[in-house]
C-alpha positions in Angstrom: 34.7 50.2 -118.7 38.1 48.7 -119.5 40.7 51.5 -119.0 44.3 51.2 -120.1 46.5 53.4 -117.8 50.0 54.4 -119.2 52.8 55.9 -117.4 55.5 56.8 -119.8 59.0 57.8 -118.7 62.1 58.7 -120.8 63.3 55.0 -121.0 60.2 53.0 -119.7 56.4 52.6 -120.1 54.5 51.0 -117.3 50.8 49.9 -117.8 47.7 48.5 -116.1 44.5 47.4 -117.7 41.7 48.1 -115.2 38.1 47.2 -115.2 36.4 49.9 -113.4 33.1 48.0 -113.0 35.0 46.1 -110.2 38.4 47.8 -109.9 40.0 44.6 -111.1 43.5 44.7 -112.6 43.3 42.6 -115.7 47.0 43.0 -116.7 50.0 44.9 -115.7 53.6 45.3 -116.5 56.1 47.6 -118.4 58.7 48.1 -121.0 62.1 49.0 -119.7 65.3 50.1 -121.4 63.6 51.9 -124.3 66.0 52.9 -127.0 68.7 50.3 -125.9 69.6 47.1 -127.5 68.4 45.0 -124.6 64.9 46.5 -124.2 62.4 44.1 -122.7 58.7 43.8 -121.6 58.0 42.4 -118.1 54.5 41.6 -117.3 52.5 39.6 -114.7 50.9 36.4 -115.9 47.5 35.3 -114.9 48.8 32.9 -112.2 50.7 35.8 -110.6 54.1 34.8 -111.8 56.3 37.2 -113.9 57.6 36.7 -117.5 59.8 38.6 -119.8 59.6 39.3 -123.6 62.7 40.5 -125.1 62.1 43.4 -127.5 65.6 44.6 -128.5 65.9 48.2 -129.5 62.6 49.9 -129.7 61.0 53.4 -129.3 57.8 54.5 -127.2 55.6 53.7 -130.3 57.1 50.2 -130.6 56.8 49.8 -126.7 53.2 50.7 -126.6 52.4 48.4 -129.6 54.3 45.6 -127.9 52.0 46.1 -124.8 48.7 46.2 -127.0 50.0 43.0 -128.8 50.5 41.2 -125.4 47.0 42.3 -124.2 45.4 40.8 -127.2 47.7 37.6 -127.4 45.7 34.5 -127.8 47.6 32.8 -125.0 48.8 35.5 -122.7 46.3 38.3 -123.4 43.1 39.1 -121.6 41.3 40.9 -124.4 40.4 39.8 -128.0 41.1 43.2 -129.8 41.9 46.8 -129.1 38.2 47.6 -129.5 37.8 46.2 -125.9 39.8 49.2 -124.5 37.2 51.9 -123.8 39.7 54.8 -123.0 43.3 55.4 -122.0 44.5 57.4 -119.1 47.9 58.9 -119.0 50.0 60.1 -116.1 51.3 63.6 -116.9 53.8 65.0 -114.4 53.6 68.6 -114.9 50.5 70.7 -115.7 51.7 74.0 -114.2 48.8 76.3 -113.4 47.1 75.3 -116.7 45.4 72.1 -115.3 43.6 72.0 -112.0 42.0 68.6 -112.8 42.2 65.8 -115.1 41.2 66.6 -118.7 40.2 65.0 -122.0 43.1 65.0 -124.4 42.6 67.3 -127.3 45.0 69.0 -129.7 44.8 72.1 -127.4 45.4 70.1 -124.4 48.6 68.5 -126.1 49.9 72.1 -126.9 49.4 73.1 -123.3 51.3 70.0 -122.0 54.2 70.9 -124.4 54.1 74.5 -122.9 55.3 72.9 -119.6 58.2 71.0 -121.1 60.6 73.4 -119.7 59.4 72.9 -116.1 59.6 69.0 -116.6 62.1 68.3 -119.3 62.7 64.7 -118.4 58.9 63.8 -117.9 56.5 65.7 -119.9 58.2 64.9 -123.4 58.1 61.3 -122.4 54.5 61.5 -121.3 53.7 63.0 -124.6 55.3 60.2 -126.5 52.7 57.8 -124.9 49.8 60.0 -126.0 51.2 60.3 -129.4 51.7 56.5 -129.6 48.1 55.7 -128.7 46.9 58.4 -131.2 48.8 56.6 -133.8 47.8 53.1 -132.9 44.3 53.7 -131.6 43.2 57.0 -133.2 39.4 56.7 -132.2 39.9 55.8 -128.4 39.4 58.7 -126.1 42.5 59.7 -123.9 42.6 61.4 -120.6 45.6 63.4 -118.9 45.9 63.1 -115.3 48.4 65.5 -113.7 50.6 65.0 -110.8 50.5 68.7 -110.0 46.7 69.1 -110.3 45.7 68.3 -106.8 48.1 70.9 -105.4 46.3 73.7 -107.2 44.2 74.4 -104.4 47.1 75.6 -102.4 47.0 79.4 -101.3 49.6 81.8 -102.6 51.2 82.1 -99.2 52.1 78.3 -99.6 53.2 78.2 -103.3 55.0 81.4 -103.6 58.9 81.7 -103.3 60.3 84.8 -101.9 62.2 85.6 -105.1 61.6 88.7 -107.3 57.9 88.6 -108.2 58.7 88.8 -111.9 60.1 85.2 -111.9 56.7 84.0 -111.0 54.7 86.2 -113.5 57.3 85.7 -116.3 58.7 82.2 -115.7 56.2 80.5 -113.6 58.6 79.8 -110.7 56.6 78.7 -107.7 55.9 75.5 -105.8 53.6 73.1 -107.7 54.1 69.8 -105.7 53.9 66.4 -107.1 52.6 62.9 -106.2 49.3 64.7 -106.3 47.4 61.7 -107.7 48.7 59.5 -104.8 47.9 62.2 -102.1 44.5 62.7 -103.6 43.9 58.8 -103.6 45.0 58.1 -100.1 43.3 61.1 -98.5 39.9 60.2 -100.0 40.5 56.4 -99.3 41.4 56.9 -95.7 38.1 58.8 -95.1 36.2 55.9 -96.8 38.1 53.4 -94.8 37.5 55.1 -91.5 33.9 56.0 -92.5 34.3 59.7 -91.9 33.5 62.9 -94.0 36.6 64.8 -95.3 34.9 68.0 -94.5 36.2 69.7 -91.5 39.3 67.1 -91.3 42.9 68.0 -91.2 44.9 65.2 -92.8 48.7 64.8 -93.4 49.5 62.3 -96.0 53.2 61.0 -96.3 54.1 59.5 -99.5 57.4 58.0 -98.6 59.5 56.0 -101.0 62.5 56.5 -103.2 60.9 59.8 -104.0 58.9 61.3 -101.1 56.5 64.1 -100.4 54.3 65.2 -97.5 50.9 67.1 -98.1 48.7 69.0 -95.6 45.0 68.5 -96.5 42.1 70.5 -95.2 38.4 69.7 -96.1 39.9 67.3 -98.8 42.0 70.0 -100.4 45.8 70.3 -100.6 46.8 73.5 -98.5 50.6 72.8 -98.6 53.2 70.2 -100.0 56.8 69.6 -99.5 57.8 69.3 -103.3 58.3 72.5 -105.2 58.9 73.8 -108.7 60.6 70.5 -109.2 60.6 67.1 -107.1 63.9 67.7 -105.6 62.5 70.1 -102.8 61.3 68.8 -99.4 62.1 65.5 -97.9 65.5 63.7 -98.3 64.9 61.1 -100.8 66.7 58.0 -102.3 69.0 60.1 -104.6 67.5 63.5 -104.4 68.7 66.1 -102.0 65.5 67.7 -100.6 65.8 71.0 -98.7 69.1 72.5 -98.9 70.5 76.1 -98.6 70.6 77.4 -102.2 73.7 79.4 -101.1 75.4 76.0 -100.6 74.8 75.1 -104.3 76.0 78.2 -105.6 79.1 77.9 -103.3 79.8 74.5 -104.7 79.2 75.7 -108.3 81.8 78.4 -107.9 84.4 76.3 -105.8 84.3 73.3 -108.2 83.5 75.0 -111.4 80.3 73.1 -111.9 77.9 73.5 -114.6 74.1 73.7 -114.3 73.9 70.2 -115.8 76.6 69.1 -113.2 74.6 70.5 -110.4 71.2 68.9 -111.6 73.0 65.4 -111.7 74.3 65.9 -108.1 70.9 67.1 -106.6 69.0 64.5 -108.5 71.1 61.5 -108.9 73.9 61.6 -106.2 72.4 62.9 -103.1 69.8 61.9 -100.6 70.3 58.4 -98.9 72.9 57.3 -101.6 75.0 60.4 -101.1 75.0 60.3 -97.3 75.3 56.4 -96.8 77.6 55.7 -99.9 75.8 52.4 -100.1 72.5 52.6 -101.8 69.2 54.5 -102.4 67.2 51.5 -101.4 65.9 51.7 -97.8 66.0 47.9 -97.5 69.7 47.9 -98.0 70.2 50.8 -95.8 68.1 49.1 -93.0 70.4 46.1 -93.3 73.5 48.3 -93.1 72.1 50.0 -90.0 71.6 46.7 -88.3 75.2 45.9 -89.1 76.3 49.0 -87.3 77.3 51.2 -90.4 77.6 54.8 -89.2 76.8 56.5 -92.5 73.8 54.4 -93.1 72.6 55.2 -89.4 73.2 58.8 -90.1 71.3 58.7 -93.4 68.4 56.9 -91.7 68.3 59.4 -88.9 68.3 62.3 -91.5 65.6 60.6 -93.5 63.3 60.2 -90.6 64.0 63.7 -89.1 62.8 65.5 -92.3 59.6 63.6 -92.2 59.0 64.3 -88.5 59.8 67.9 -89.2 57.3 68.3 -92.1 54.5 66.6 -90.2 55.1 68.9 -87.1 55.2 72.0 -89.4 52.0 71.0 -91.2 50.1 70.3 -88.0 51.2 73.7 -86.8 50.1 75.4 -90.1 46.7 73.7 -90.0 46.2 74.2 -86.3 46.1 70.5 -85.6 45.8 67.2 -87.3 43.1 64.5 -87.2 44.7 61.9 -89.5 48.3 60.9 -90.5 48.5 58.6 -93.5 51.7 56.5 -94.4 51.9 55.5 -98.1 54.5 54.8 -100.8 57.0 52.0 -100.9 58.7 52.8 -97.6 55.6 54.2 -95.8 53.4 51.2 -96.4 56.1 48.5 -95.8 58.6 49.7 -93.3 57.3 49.3 -89.8 60.4 50.7 -87.9 60.3 53.9 -89.9 56.6 54.5 -88.8 57.6 53.8 -85.3 60.5 56.1 -85.2 58.7 58.9 -87.0 55.6 58.7 -84.7 57.5 58.4 -81.4 58.4 62.2 -81.3 54.8 63.1 -82.1 53.6 61.9 -78.7 53.3 65.6 -77.6 50.6 65.8 -80.2 48.8 62.8 -78.8 50.1 60.4 -81.4 50.2 56.9 -79.9 51.2 53.9 -82.0 50.1 50.3 -81.4 53.2 48.2 -81.8 51.3 45.0 -82.7 48.9 46.8 -85.2 52.1 48.4 -86.7 53.3 45.0 -87.7 51.8 45.5 -91.2 53.1 45.7 -94.7 51.1 46.9 -97.7 47.6 46.6 -96.0 45.0 49.3 -95.1 45.2 49.5 -91.2 44.8 51.8 -88.3 48.1 51.6 -86.5 47.4 54.0 -83.7 45.9 53.0 -80.3 42.2 53.6 -79.4 43.6 56.4 -77.0 45.5 58.1 -79.6 44.3 61.7 -80.3 45.5 61.4 -84.0 44.4 58.5 -86.2 47.5 56.9 -87.8 46.7 54.8 -90.8 48.5 52.8 -93.5 46.9 53.2 -96.9 48.6 51.6 -99.9 48.5 54.0 -102.7 46.8 53.2 -106.0 47.6 56.0 -108.5 46.7 53.8 -111.4 43.1 53.2 -110.0 42.7 57.0 -109.6 43.8 57.6 -113.1 41.3 54.9 -114.3 38.4 56.4 -112.3 39.2 59.9 -113.5 39.4 58.6 -117.1 36.0 56.8 -116.8 34.3 59.8 -115.4 35.6 62.2 -118.0 34.8 59.8 -120.9 31.3 59.2 -119.7 30.7 63.0 -119.6 
């Protein structure tokens, strides 16, 4: 089947067209700066080079139409008509407790996604615009929603509950939901395929480390704990997100500086993390360069960033009573050898031993631990779009 995978953000639409018969990516790209006068569609050509089409000011409907027009373009396209697209899979960020797996999108499902708007006000409405655009342009094609939160619905209450008054859970749904679920699900399944092992009986820690980051504890192939919470700001220190912080520190700053809730949201989502500490950038490549030049705040930021990852791995190993496999994925986890070295060095007490030569890898599936290591450490590049395409195919075929 040919599956179009869409990831709609508030000002962007990313896409991949995947042939699930051989997992081939037929086309990929994305529209950026939606709603602004200088909106554009960037895409990968057949020869691997990148090209840009200026769109001007457009909305999500116009963006999706531009993508479909490019896919069917006589010169740059890879299909002759919309009819060749068998189904569309959508990344949907928040499914709350309503969705524990991917689902065929119906009017009822759309309504339930809208009921999660208050939990993900920046993401779910944008995800819905993509669904609505496909409905308008291709009314007969089946659509599937794949939820970032679904994989973590297997967490026990002791892991997902906050120690707030219980009524805030029952009345307002305040609990840990976790995110990056499609990535954690993909790499935890793929690492078992790669190693030729059965996930049953295994304890796996998956580290999705990038500009956003989260860590998940997985037993028997199921998520039992994860670092992100009600929102994606909890857990690890990230590019611009604060991660774990004393909530009393936030109320202290609100009162001292007369901050509004909107002010605080901006601080914890856009001005904190690596950017806030270093004062340089949220990009780990720029931070690494600054560290090499002796910048003290960049060095502090890097040490904090790594320390949080180490702490969560240690905590989850203790929670599960051990760990068999540690997986690194995400933009930083897949590509930054020094981070993997620095994170794994303090884990030697658990029997983790990295092979320095094997660790010289970027964006490839590879075991980077030594044969003597008691814990397998593996780099597995994530492929959320492929996971979405596979879910979409399975559901449509039913």
